[in-house]
Each structure stands twice: as structure tokens, then as C-alpha cells.
C-alpha positions as CSV (number, residue, x, y, z in Angstrom):
1,M,29.0,8.0,8.8
2,I,25.3,7.5,9.8
3,M,22.9,8.0,6.9
4,N,19.4,9.4,7.3
5,L,17.1,6.8,5.6
6,A,13.8,8.5,6.5
7,W,13.1,8.8,2.8
8,L,13.2,5.1,2.5
9,W,10.4,4.8,5.0
10,K,8.4,7.2,2.9
11,L,8.9,5.5,-0.4
12,G,9.3,1.9,0.7
13,T,11.5,-0.6,-1.0
14,L,9.7,-1.3,-4.2
15,P,12.4,-1.0,-6.9
16,G,10.3,1.1,-9.2
17,W,9.9,4.0,-6.7
18,L,13.6,3.8,-5.8
19,N,14.6,3.8,-9.4
20,L,12.4,6.7,-10.2
21,H,13.9,8.7,-7.3
22,G,17.4,7.9,-8.6
23,L,16.4,9.0,-12.1
24,R,15.0,12.3,-10.8
25,R,18.3,12.9,-9.0
26,C,20.3,12.1,-12.1
27,L,18.1,14.6,-14.0
28,G,19.1,17.3,-11.6
29,D,16.4,17.3,-9.0
30,S,17.5,17.9,-5.4
31,H,16.8,15.0,-3.0
32,D,13.7,16.8,-1.6
33,E,12.4,17.6,-5.1
34,A,12.9,14.0,-6.2
35,L,11.3,12.6,-3.1
36,S,8.3,14.9,-3.3
37,S,7.8,14.2,-7.0
38,V,8.1,10.4,-6.6
39,F,5.9,10.4,-3.6
40,S,3.1,12.2,-5.4
41,M,3.4,10.1,-8.5
42,G,3.5,6.9,-6.5
43,I,0.4,7.8,-4.5
44,R,-1.5,8.7,-7.7
45,D,-0.5,5.4,-9.3
46,A,-1.2,3.3,-6.2
47,R,-4.6,4.9,-5.8
48,R,-5.4,4.3,-9.5
49,E,-4.5,0.6,-9.1
50,L,-6.5,0.3,-5.9
51,E,-9.5,2.0,-7.6
52,N,-9.2,-0.4,-10.5
53,F,-9.1,-3.3,-8.1
54,L,-12.3,-2.1,-6.5
55,V,-14.3,-2.0,-9.8
56,G,-17.2,-4.4,-9.6
57,R,-16.5,-5.2,-5.9
58,T,-18.8,-4.4,-3.0
59,P,-18.1,-1.4,-0.7
60,K,-17.0,-4.0,1.9
61,V,-13.8,-4.4,0.0
62,R,-13.1,-0.6,0.2
63,T,-13.7,-0.8,3.9
64,A,-11.2,-3.8,4.2
65,L,-8.5,-1.9,2.2
66,K,-8.9,1.1,4.5
67,M,-8.6,-1.2,7.5
68,L,-5.5,-2.9,6.0
69,S,-3.8,0.5,5.7
70,Y,-3.7,0.6,9.5
71,G,-3.5,-3.1,10.1
72,A,-6.2,-5.5,11.2
73,T,-6.6,-9.0,12.3
74,W,-8.7,-11.6,10.6
75,G,-11.4,-11.3,13.2
76,E,-11.5,-7.5,13.0
77,L,-11.8,-7.6,9.2
78,L,-14.5,-10.2,9.4
79,R,-16.5,-8.3,12.0
80,K,-16.2,-4.8,10.5
81,T,-16.7,-5.7,6.8
82,A,-19.4,-8.4,7.4
83,M,-17.9,-10.5,4.6
84,S,-18.2,-14.2,4.6
85,K,-15.1,-16.2,5.6
86,E,-14.7,-17.4,2.1
87,T,-14.9,-14.0,0.5
88,L,-12.4,-12.5,3.0
89,S,-10.1,-15.4,2.4
90,R,-10.2,-14.8,-1.4
91,L,-9.7,-11.1,-0.9
92,L,-6.6,-11.5,1.3
93,D,-5.2,-14.1,-1.0
94,A,-5.5,-11.7,-4.0
95,L,-3.9,-8.9,-2.0
96,M,-1.1,-11.0,-0.7
97,N,-0.4,-13.4,-3.6
98,E,-1.5,-11.5,-6.7
99,L,-0.9,-7.8,-6.0
100,F,1.7,-8.5,-3.3
101,I,0.7,-5.4,-1.3
102,V,-0.5,-7.1,2.0
103,A,1.6,-9.0,4.5
104,K,0.7,-10.8,7.7
105,D,3.0,-10.2,10.6
106,E,4.0,-12.7,13.3
107,V,1.1,-11.8,15.6
108,G,-1.6,-12.2,12.9
109,V,-2.0,-8.6,11.8
110,Y,-2.6,-8.0,8.1
111,R,-1.2,-4.7,6.7
112,I,-0.5,-3.1,3.4
113,S,3.2,-3.3,3.4
114,D,4.2,-0.6,0.9
115,P,3.9,2.9,2.4
116,L,2.6,4.5,-0.9
117,Y,-0.1,1.9,-1.2
118,R,-0.9,2.3,2.5
119,Y,-1.2,6.1,2.1
120,A,-3.4,5.7,-1.0
121,A,-5.7,3.1,0.7
122,E,-6.2,5.4,3.7
123,R,-7.7,7.9,1.4
124,L,-10.0,5.7,-0.6
């Protein structure tokens, strides 16, 4: 049997989102109802967390987060945000090693790895 895992691409693999989906199913929601509910709640929570992260930071950080939702190289981030190398390095370190929402792929592209955070960052 081949399973359709498209919902996994929508929610990502963070245990909290998956657990919440399972809970909604156990409470009687259909798969589609649970998916829609968790997706909406996840985006709301992710956006709130990103907005809290932006408090007291320059608009350049918002620009960087939007760029990271689509994926960007170090050079692209540096050029389009006009941050110093040190500031950009600290930002990426925080996003990768404190919030754990950004990953760097094998060709050097930084990207928000969780689909719900990515969707929220696109709309900042």
C-alpha cells in the first residue's frame, strides 16, 4: 500500500504539529479538518514567535527572514539586507542554533526548514 504523505509536507516533522494533528484525529476530526486546524494554529504560533524574535531588531532582519523563507545564499543575504558580516553571522547562528528553524543545504543555501515557519515568514 502506498500512503499519501502530502500532509507531512504541509505540517513538517516537528513533533508538536504531528502530535496535535493526532490529537485532533483522536477527538473526532476528519483528516482534512485536523490538518486545516493544525495548519492554521501552527502558522499563527510561528508568526507570533517570529514577531517576538523581531522585537527590537532592525527591519533588515525582517527582510532576511522573508528571504530565508524562499532560500538564500550568504552573499544574497549580505547584499539585499546590507547587514554587516558580523551581524548576519550572529543572526544565522541564532536562527540555526537557538531557534532551530534555519538549515544550510549542501550547496550553501540557507532556508527555513519547517514549512509552517516558512509560510509565516513569507507573510511577515
